[in-house]
C-alpha positions as CSV (number, residue, x, y, z in Angstrom):
1,M,31.4,47.8,54.6
2,P,32.3,48.5,50.9
3,T,29.6,47.9,48.3
4,S,31.8,45.5,46.4
5,L,32.2,43.3,49.5
6,I,28.4,43.3,50.1
7,I,27.8,42.2,46.5
8,L,30.4,39.4,46.8
9,A,28.8,38.3,50.0
10,I,25.4,38.2,48.4
11,I,26.7,36.2,45.5
12,A,28.5,33.8,47.8
13,A,25.5,33.3,50.0
14,T,23.2,32.7,47.0
15,S,25.6,30.2,45.5
16,A,25.9,28.4,48.8
17,L,22.1,28.2,49.1
18,Y,21.8,26.8,45.6
19,L,24.6,24.3,45.8
20,G,23.5,23.1,49.3
21,R,19.7,22.9,48.4
22,E,19.5,19.2,49.0
23,L,20.7,19.6,52.6
24,L,19.4,23.0,53.5
25,A,15.9,22.9,52.0
26,P,14.7,19.9,54.2
27,V,16.2,21.5,57.2
28,V,14.5,24.9,56.7
29,L,11.2,23.2,55.9
30,A,11.5,21.1,59.1
31,L,12.2,24.2,61.2
32,V,9.1,25.9,59.8
33,F,6.9,22.9,60.6
34,T,8.5,22.5,64.0
35,A,7.6,26.1,64.8
36,L,4.0,25.2,63.9
37,L,3.8,22.0,65.9
38,R,5.9,22.9,69.0
39,P,2.9,24.3,71.0
40,T,1.2,20.9,70.7
41,V,4.3,19.2,72.3
42,R,4.4,21.8,75.1
43,A,0.7,21.4,75.7
44,L,1.0,17.6,76.0
45,A,4.1,18.1,78.3
46,R,1.9,20.0,80.7
47,V,-0.2,16.9,81.1
48,K,2.9,14.7,81.7
49,V,3.2,13.4,78.1
50,P,7.0,13.1,77.3
51,P,8.2,14.9,74.2
52,P,9.3,11.7,72.4
53,V,5.7,10.3,72.8
54,S,4.2,13.6,71.7
55,A,6.5,13.7,68.6
56,T,5.6,10.2,67.7
57,L,1.8,10.9,68.0
58,I,2.2,14.1,65.9
59,V,4.2,12.4,63.1
60,L,1.8,9.5,63.0
61,G,-1.1,11.9,62.8
62,V,0.6,13.8,60.0
63,L,1.2,10.5,58.1
64,G,-2.5,9.6,58.7
65,L,-3.7,12.9,57.3
66,L,-1.4,12.5,54.3
67,G,-2.6,9.0,53.7
68,T,-6.2,10.0,53.9
69,G,-5.6,12.9,51.6
70,V,-3.8,10.7,49.0
71,A,-6.7,8.1,49.2
72,L,-9.3,10.8,48.6
73,L,-7.4,12.5,45.8
74,A,-6.2,9.3,44.1
75,G,-9.3,9.0,41.9
76,P,-9.6,12.7,40.7
77,V,-5.8,13.1,40.3
78,Q,-5.5,9.9,38.3
79,Q,-8.4,10.9,36.1
80,W,-6.9,14.3,35.5
81,V,-3.4,12.9,34.7
82,Q,-4.9,10.4,32.3
83,R,-6.8,13.1,30.5
84,A,-3.9,15.6,30.6
85,P,-2.4,14.8,27.2
86,E,-5.8,15.0,25.5
87,T,-6.6,18.2,27.4
88,F,-3.3,19.9,26.4
89,A,-3.7,18.7,22.8
90,T,-7.3,20.0,22.5
91,A,-6.4,23.3,24.1
92,R,-3.4,23.7,21.8
93,T,-5.7,23.1,18.8
94,K,-8.1,25.7,19.8
95,I,-5.4,28.2,20.7
96,D,-3.9,27.6,17.2
97,Q,-7.3,28.4,15.7
98,L,-7.5,31.7,17.6
99,R,-3.9,32.5,16.5
100,K,-4.6,32.1,12.8
101,P,-5.7,35.7,12.1
102,V,-2.6,36.9,14.0
103,Q,-0.4,34.5,12.0
104,K,-1.8,35.8,8.7
105,V,-0.9,39.3,9.6
106,T,2.5,38.2,10.8
107,Q,3.1,36.3,7.5
108,A,2.1,39.3,5.5
109,V,4.5,41.5,7.4
110,E,7.3,38.9,7.1
111,K,6.6,38.7,3.3
112,V,7.1,42.4,3.0
113,Q,10.3,42.2,5.1
114,Q,11.5,39.3,2.8
115,E,11.0,41.4,-0.3
116,V,12.9,44.3,1.2
117,S,15.8,42.5,2.8
118,G,15.8,39.2,0.9
119,N,15.8,37.0,4.1
120,G,14.1,33.6,4.7
121,G,10.4,33.2,3.8
122,P,7.4,33.3,6.1
123,G,7.3,29.5,6.5
124,Q,10.7,29.6,8.1
125,A,9.9,32.5,10.3
126,Q,6.7,30.8,11.4
127,E,8.7,27.7,12.3
128,R,11.2,29.8,14.2
129,G,8.3,31.5,16.1
130,T,6.5,28.2,16.9
131,A,9.3,26.1,18.3
132,P,10.4,28.4,21.1
133,G,6.8,28.5,22.4
134,Q,6.6,24.8,22.5
135,S,9.9,24.6,24.4
136,K,8.7,27.2,26.9
137,V,5.6,25.2,27.6
138,S,7.6,22.0,28.0
139,G,10.1,23.7,30.3
140,F,7.3,25.2,32.4
141,L,5.6,21.9,32.9
142,A,9.0,20.2,33.7
143,R,9.7,22.9,36.3
144,I,6.4,22.4,38.1
145,F,6.3,18.6,38.1
146,G,10.1,18.3,38.6
147,T,10.2,20.4,41.7
148,T,7.1,18.7,43.0
149,T,8.7,15.3,42.6
150,A,11.8,16.5,44.5
151,L,9.5,17.8,47.3
152,L,7.8,14.5,47.6
153,G,11.2,12.7,47.6
154,G,12.4,14.8,50.5
155,G,9.3,14.4,52.5
156,L,10.7,11.5,54.5
157,Q,13.8,13.6,55.5
158,V,11.5,16.4,56.7
159,L,9.4,14.1,58.8
160,V,12.5,12.6,60.4
161,L,13.9,16.1,61.2
162,V,10.6,17.3,62.6
163,F,10.4,14.2,64.8
164,L,13.9,14.7,66.2
165,L,13.3,18.4,66.8
166,L,10.0,17.8,68.6
167,A,11.2,14.7,70.5
168,T,14.1,16.6,72.0
169,G,11.7,19.2,73.5
170,D,13.3,22.6,73.7
171,L,16.8,21.4,73.3
172,F,17.4,22.9,69.8
173,H,15.6,26.1,71.0
174,R,18.0,26.5,74.0
175,K,21.1,25.8,71.9
176,V,20.2,28.4,69.4
177,T,19.4,31.1,72.0
178,A,22.7,30.2,73.7
179,V,24.8,31.2,70.7
180,M,22.7,34.2,69.7
181,P,24.2,37.7,70.2
182,R,22.8,39.9,73.0
183,Q,19.5,41.5,71.9
184,A,18.9,45.2,72.1
185,R,15.2,44.6,72.7
186,G,14.0,41.8,74.9
187,S,15.8,38.5,75.7
188,R,17.2,36.0,73.3
189,E,14.5,33.5,74.4
190,A,11.8,36.1,73.7
191,T,13.3,36.7,70.2
192,M,13.1,33.0,69.4
193,E,9.5,32.8,70.7
194,D,8.5,35.8,68.7
195,A,10.1,34.4,65.5
196,E,8.4,31.1,65.9
197,S,5.1,32.8,66.8
198,V,5.1,34.9,63.6
199,V,5.9,31.8,61.5
200,R,3.1,29.8,63.2
201,H,0.6,32.7,62.8
202,Y,1.4,32.9,59.1
203,L,1.0,29.2,58.4
204,V,-2.3,28.8,60.4
205,I,-3.9,31.9,58.9
206,T,-2.8,31.0,55.4
207,A,-4.2,27.5,55.8
208,V,-7.6,28.8,57.0
209,I,-7.7,31.4,54.1
210,N,-6.7,28.8,51.6
211,V,-9.5,26.4,52.8
212,G,-12.1,29.1,52.2
213,Q,-10.6,30.1,48.9
214,G,-10.4,26.5,47.8
215,I,-14.1,25.9,48.6
216,A,-15.1,29.1,46.7
217,V,-13.1,28.1,43.7
218,G,-14.4,24.5,43.7
219,L,-18.0,25.8,43.9
220,V,-17.5,28.3,41.1
221,M,-15.9,25.8,38.8
222,H,-18.8,23.4,39.5
223,L,-21.3,26.1,38.6
224,I,-19.6,27.0,35.3
225,G,-19.3,23.3,34.3
226,L,-15.6,22.7,34.5
227,T,-14.7,19.1,35.2
228,N,-13.2,18.0,38.5
229,P,-14.3,20.9,40.7
230,L,-13.1,19.1,43.8
231,L,-9.6,18.8,42.4
232,W,-9.5,22.5,41.5
233,G,-10.5,23.4,45.0
234,L,-7.8,21.2,46.5
235,M,-5.2,22.5,44.0
236,T,-6.2,26.1,45.0
237,F,-5.6,25.2,48.7
238,A,-2.1,23.8,47.9
239,F,-0.9,26.3,45.3
240,E,-2.0,29.4,47.3
241,F,0.8,28.5,49.8
242,L,3.2,29.7,47.0
243,P,2.8,33.5,47.0
244,Y,2.2,35.0,43.6
245,L,3.5,31.9,41.8
246,G,0.6,29.7,43.0
247,G,-1.9,32.0,41.5
248,V,-0.1,32.1,38.2
249,F,0.0,28.3,38.0
250,M,-3.7,28.1,38.7
251,M,-4.6,30.7,36.1
252,I,-2.5,28.8,33.5
253,L,-4.0,25.4,34.3
254,L,-7.5,26.7,34.5
255,T,-7.2,28.4,31.1
256,I,-5.8,25.3,29.5
257,S,-8.6,23.1,31.0
258,A,-11.2,25.7,29.9
259,F,-9.9,25.7,26.4
260,A,-10.3,21.9,26.3
261,S,-13.8,21.9,27.9
262,F,-15.6,24.9,26.3
263,D,-16.0,26.3,22.8
264,S,-17.0,29.9,23.3
265,I,-14.3,32.4,24.3
266,G,-16.7,33.8,27.0
267,R,-16.9,30.5,28.8
268,I,-13.2,29.9,28.3
269,L,-12.3,33.2,30.0
270,L,-14.9,32.6,32.8
271,A,-12.8,30.0,34.6
272,P,-9.6,32.0,35.0
273,G,-11.6,35.2,35.4
274,A,-13.6,33.8,38.3
275,Y,-10.4,32.6,39.9
276,L,-8.8,36.0,39.5
277,A,-11.9,37.7,41.0
278,I,-11.9,35.3,44.0
279,T,-8.1,35.8,44.6
280,T,-8.4,39.6,44.3
281,I,-11.2,39.7,46.9
282,Q,-9.2,37.5,49.2
283,N,-6.0,39.5,48.9
284,N,-7.6,42.9,49.4
285,A,-10.5,42.2,51.8
286,V,-9.7,39.0,53.7
287,S,-5.9,38.8,54.1
288,P,-5.2,42.3,55.5
289,F,-7.9,41.7,58.2
290,A,-6.8,38.1,58.9
291,Y,-3.1,38.7,59.2
292,G,-3.5,41.9,61.1
293,N,-0.3,43.8,62.2
294,R,1.8,40.7,63.0
295,L,2.8,40.2,59.4
296,K,3.6,43.5,57.8
297,L,6.1,42.7,55.0
298,N,7.1,44.7,51.9
299,P,5.2,43.2,49.0
300,V,8.0,43.9,46.6
301,V,10.5,42.1,48.9
302,V,8.0,39.2,49.2
303,L,7.8,38.8,45.4
304,L,11.5,39.0,45.0
305,A,12.1,36.5,47.8
306,T,9.5,34.1,46.3
307,L,11.1,34.3,42.9
308,L,14.5,33.8,44.4
309,G,13.3,30.9,46.5
310,W,11.7,29.2,43.5
311,F,14.9,29.6,41.5
312,L,17.1,28.2,44.3
313,W,14.9,25.5,45.9
314,G,11.8,25.1,43.7
315,V,8.5,24.6,45.5
316,V,10.2,24.4,48.9
317,G,11.9,27.8,48.4
318,A,8.7,29.5,47.3
319,F,6.8,28.0,50.3
320,V,9.3,29.0,53.0
321,A,10.0,32.5,51.5
322,I,7.5,34.4,53.6
323,P,8.2,32.5,56.9
324,V,11.9,33.1,56.5
325,L,11.3,36.8,55.8
326,A,9.0,37.2,58.7
327,A,11.5,35.4,61.1
328,T,14.3,37.5,59.7
329,K,12.4,40.7,60.3
330,V,11.8,39.7,64.0
331,F,15.5,38.9,64.5
332,A,16.5,42.2,62.9
333,D,13.9,44.2,65.0
334,H,15.1,42.6,68.3
335,A,18.8,43.0,67.5
336,N,18.6,46.7,66.6
337,P,15.4,48.8,66.8
338,Q,16.8,51.1,64.1
339,S,17.7,48.1,61.8
340,R,17.9,49.0,58.1
341,L,17.2,45.4,57.2
342,A,14.0,45.5,59.3
343,E,13.0,48.8,57.6
344,V,13.5,47.2,54.1
345,L,11.5,44.1,55.0
346,G,8.6,45.9,56.6
347,E,5.9,47.9,54.9
């Protein structure tokens, strides 16, 4: 196939994913959670529990867990949100104080440039340098909270889709395998099972790792004196489901909170530094052992897919990036043992 056609196909597919995000994002998210929960339905079916009853119990259980989590987090989250304007204002004041020596040097350089070229004064240059920074911060916060709001708004759609997929048993599974092309390795049913198994393995192992990392972060934040250590631990658990981006968000939020809570630069850097140390240990010592050989993906492709998913679908896109990549690699491996796509996606 000519390179120009490949490029056009990629552009068309990316545009379709972006324009159809309101429809496609809940569907993909529901498929990911269905892969996680399907073994429970099958286990209950072996003891004569019909799939609709199993699906109802599972959805009610999920709603109960979500309600319990909201009830437990309501106090800390409300407290953090109420203090957020004050926290950001205090952090900004301290950051501006640290920037003063740099600003003086910048103003001196700009004054020299003004004398040479006759352009606007340092006051105007400083104004031009400050406003874009403020807009970037505002845009960053709007991106985080905007995508989170969209995720919560689509939660009901995802629950309904998960219920329907589980309540119909293996119907969707059989329909997909019926239209799949013949596999070069194994049967079409085996390909679907392997794809769901890889997705399920990733979600379960990631959740277990995030629990441990959240506990470690919460304890460390408590020891260094940062407020709301429970909230930081829970935020770590949630954000670490977003590869790379979750860690960046946590580092930024911890740095801002540390600026608002502490005065010395050493204590300010201790909070994000401790988080970075915990994350580094987890990524290099825990994750390779926990995931094993079942999830060998190219780190560069994972980063690019996560960024693309964030751009197209926000939080949902970043969350499903790795499960979709892992399932795609399974399909490519089974369709063609010498698949170039599988070679690119793998390590």
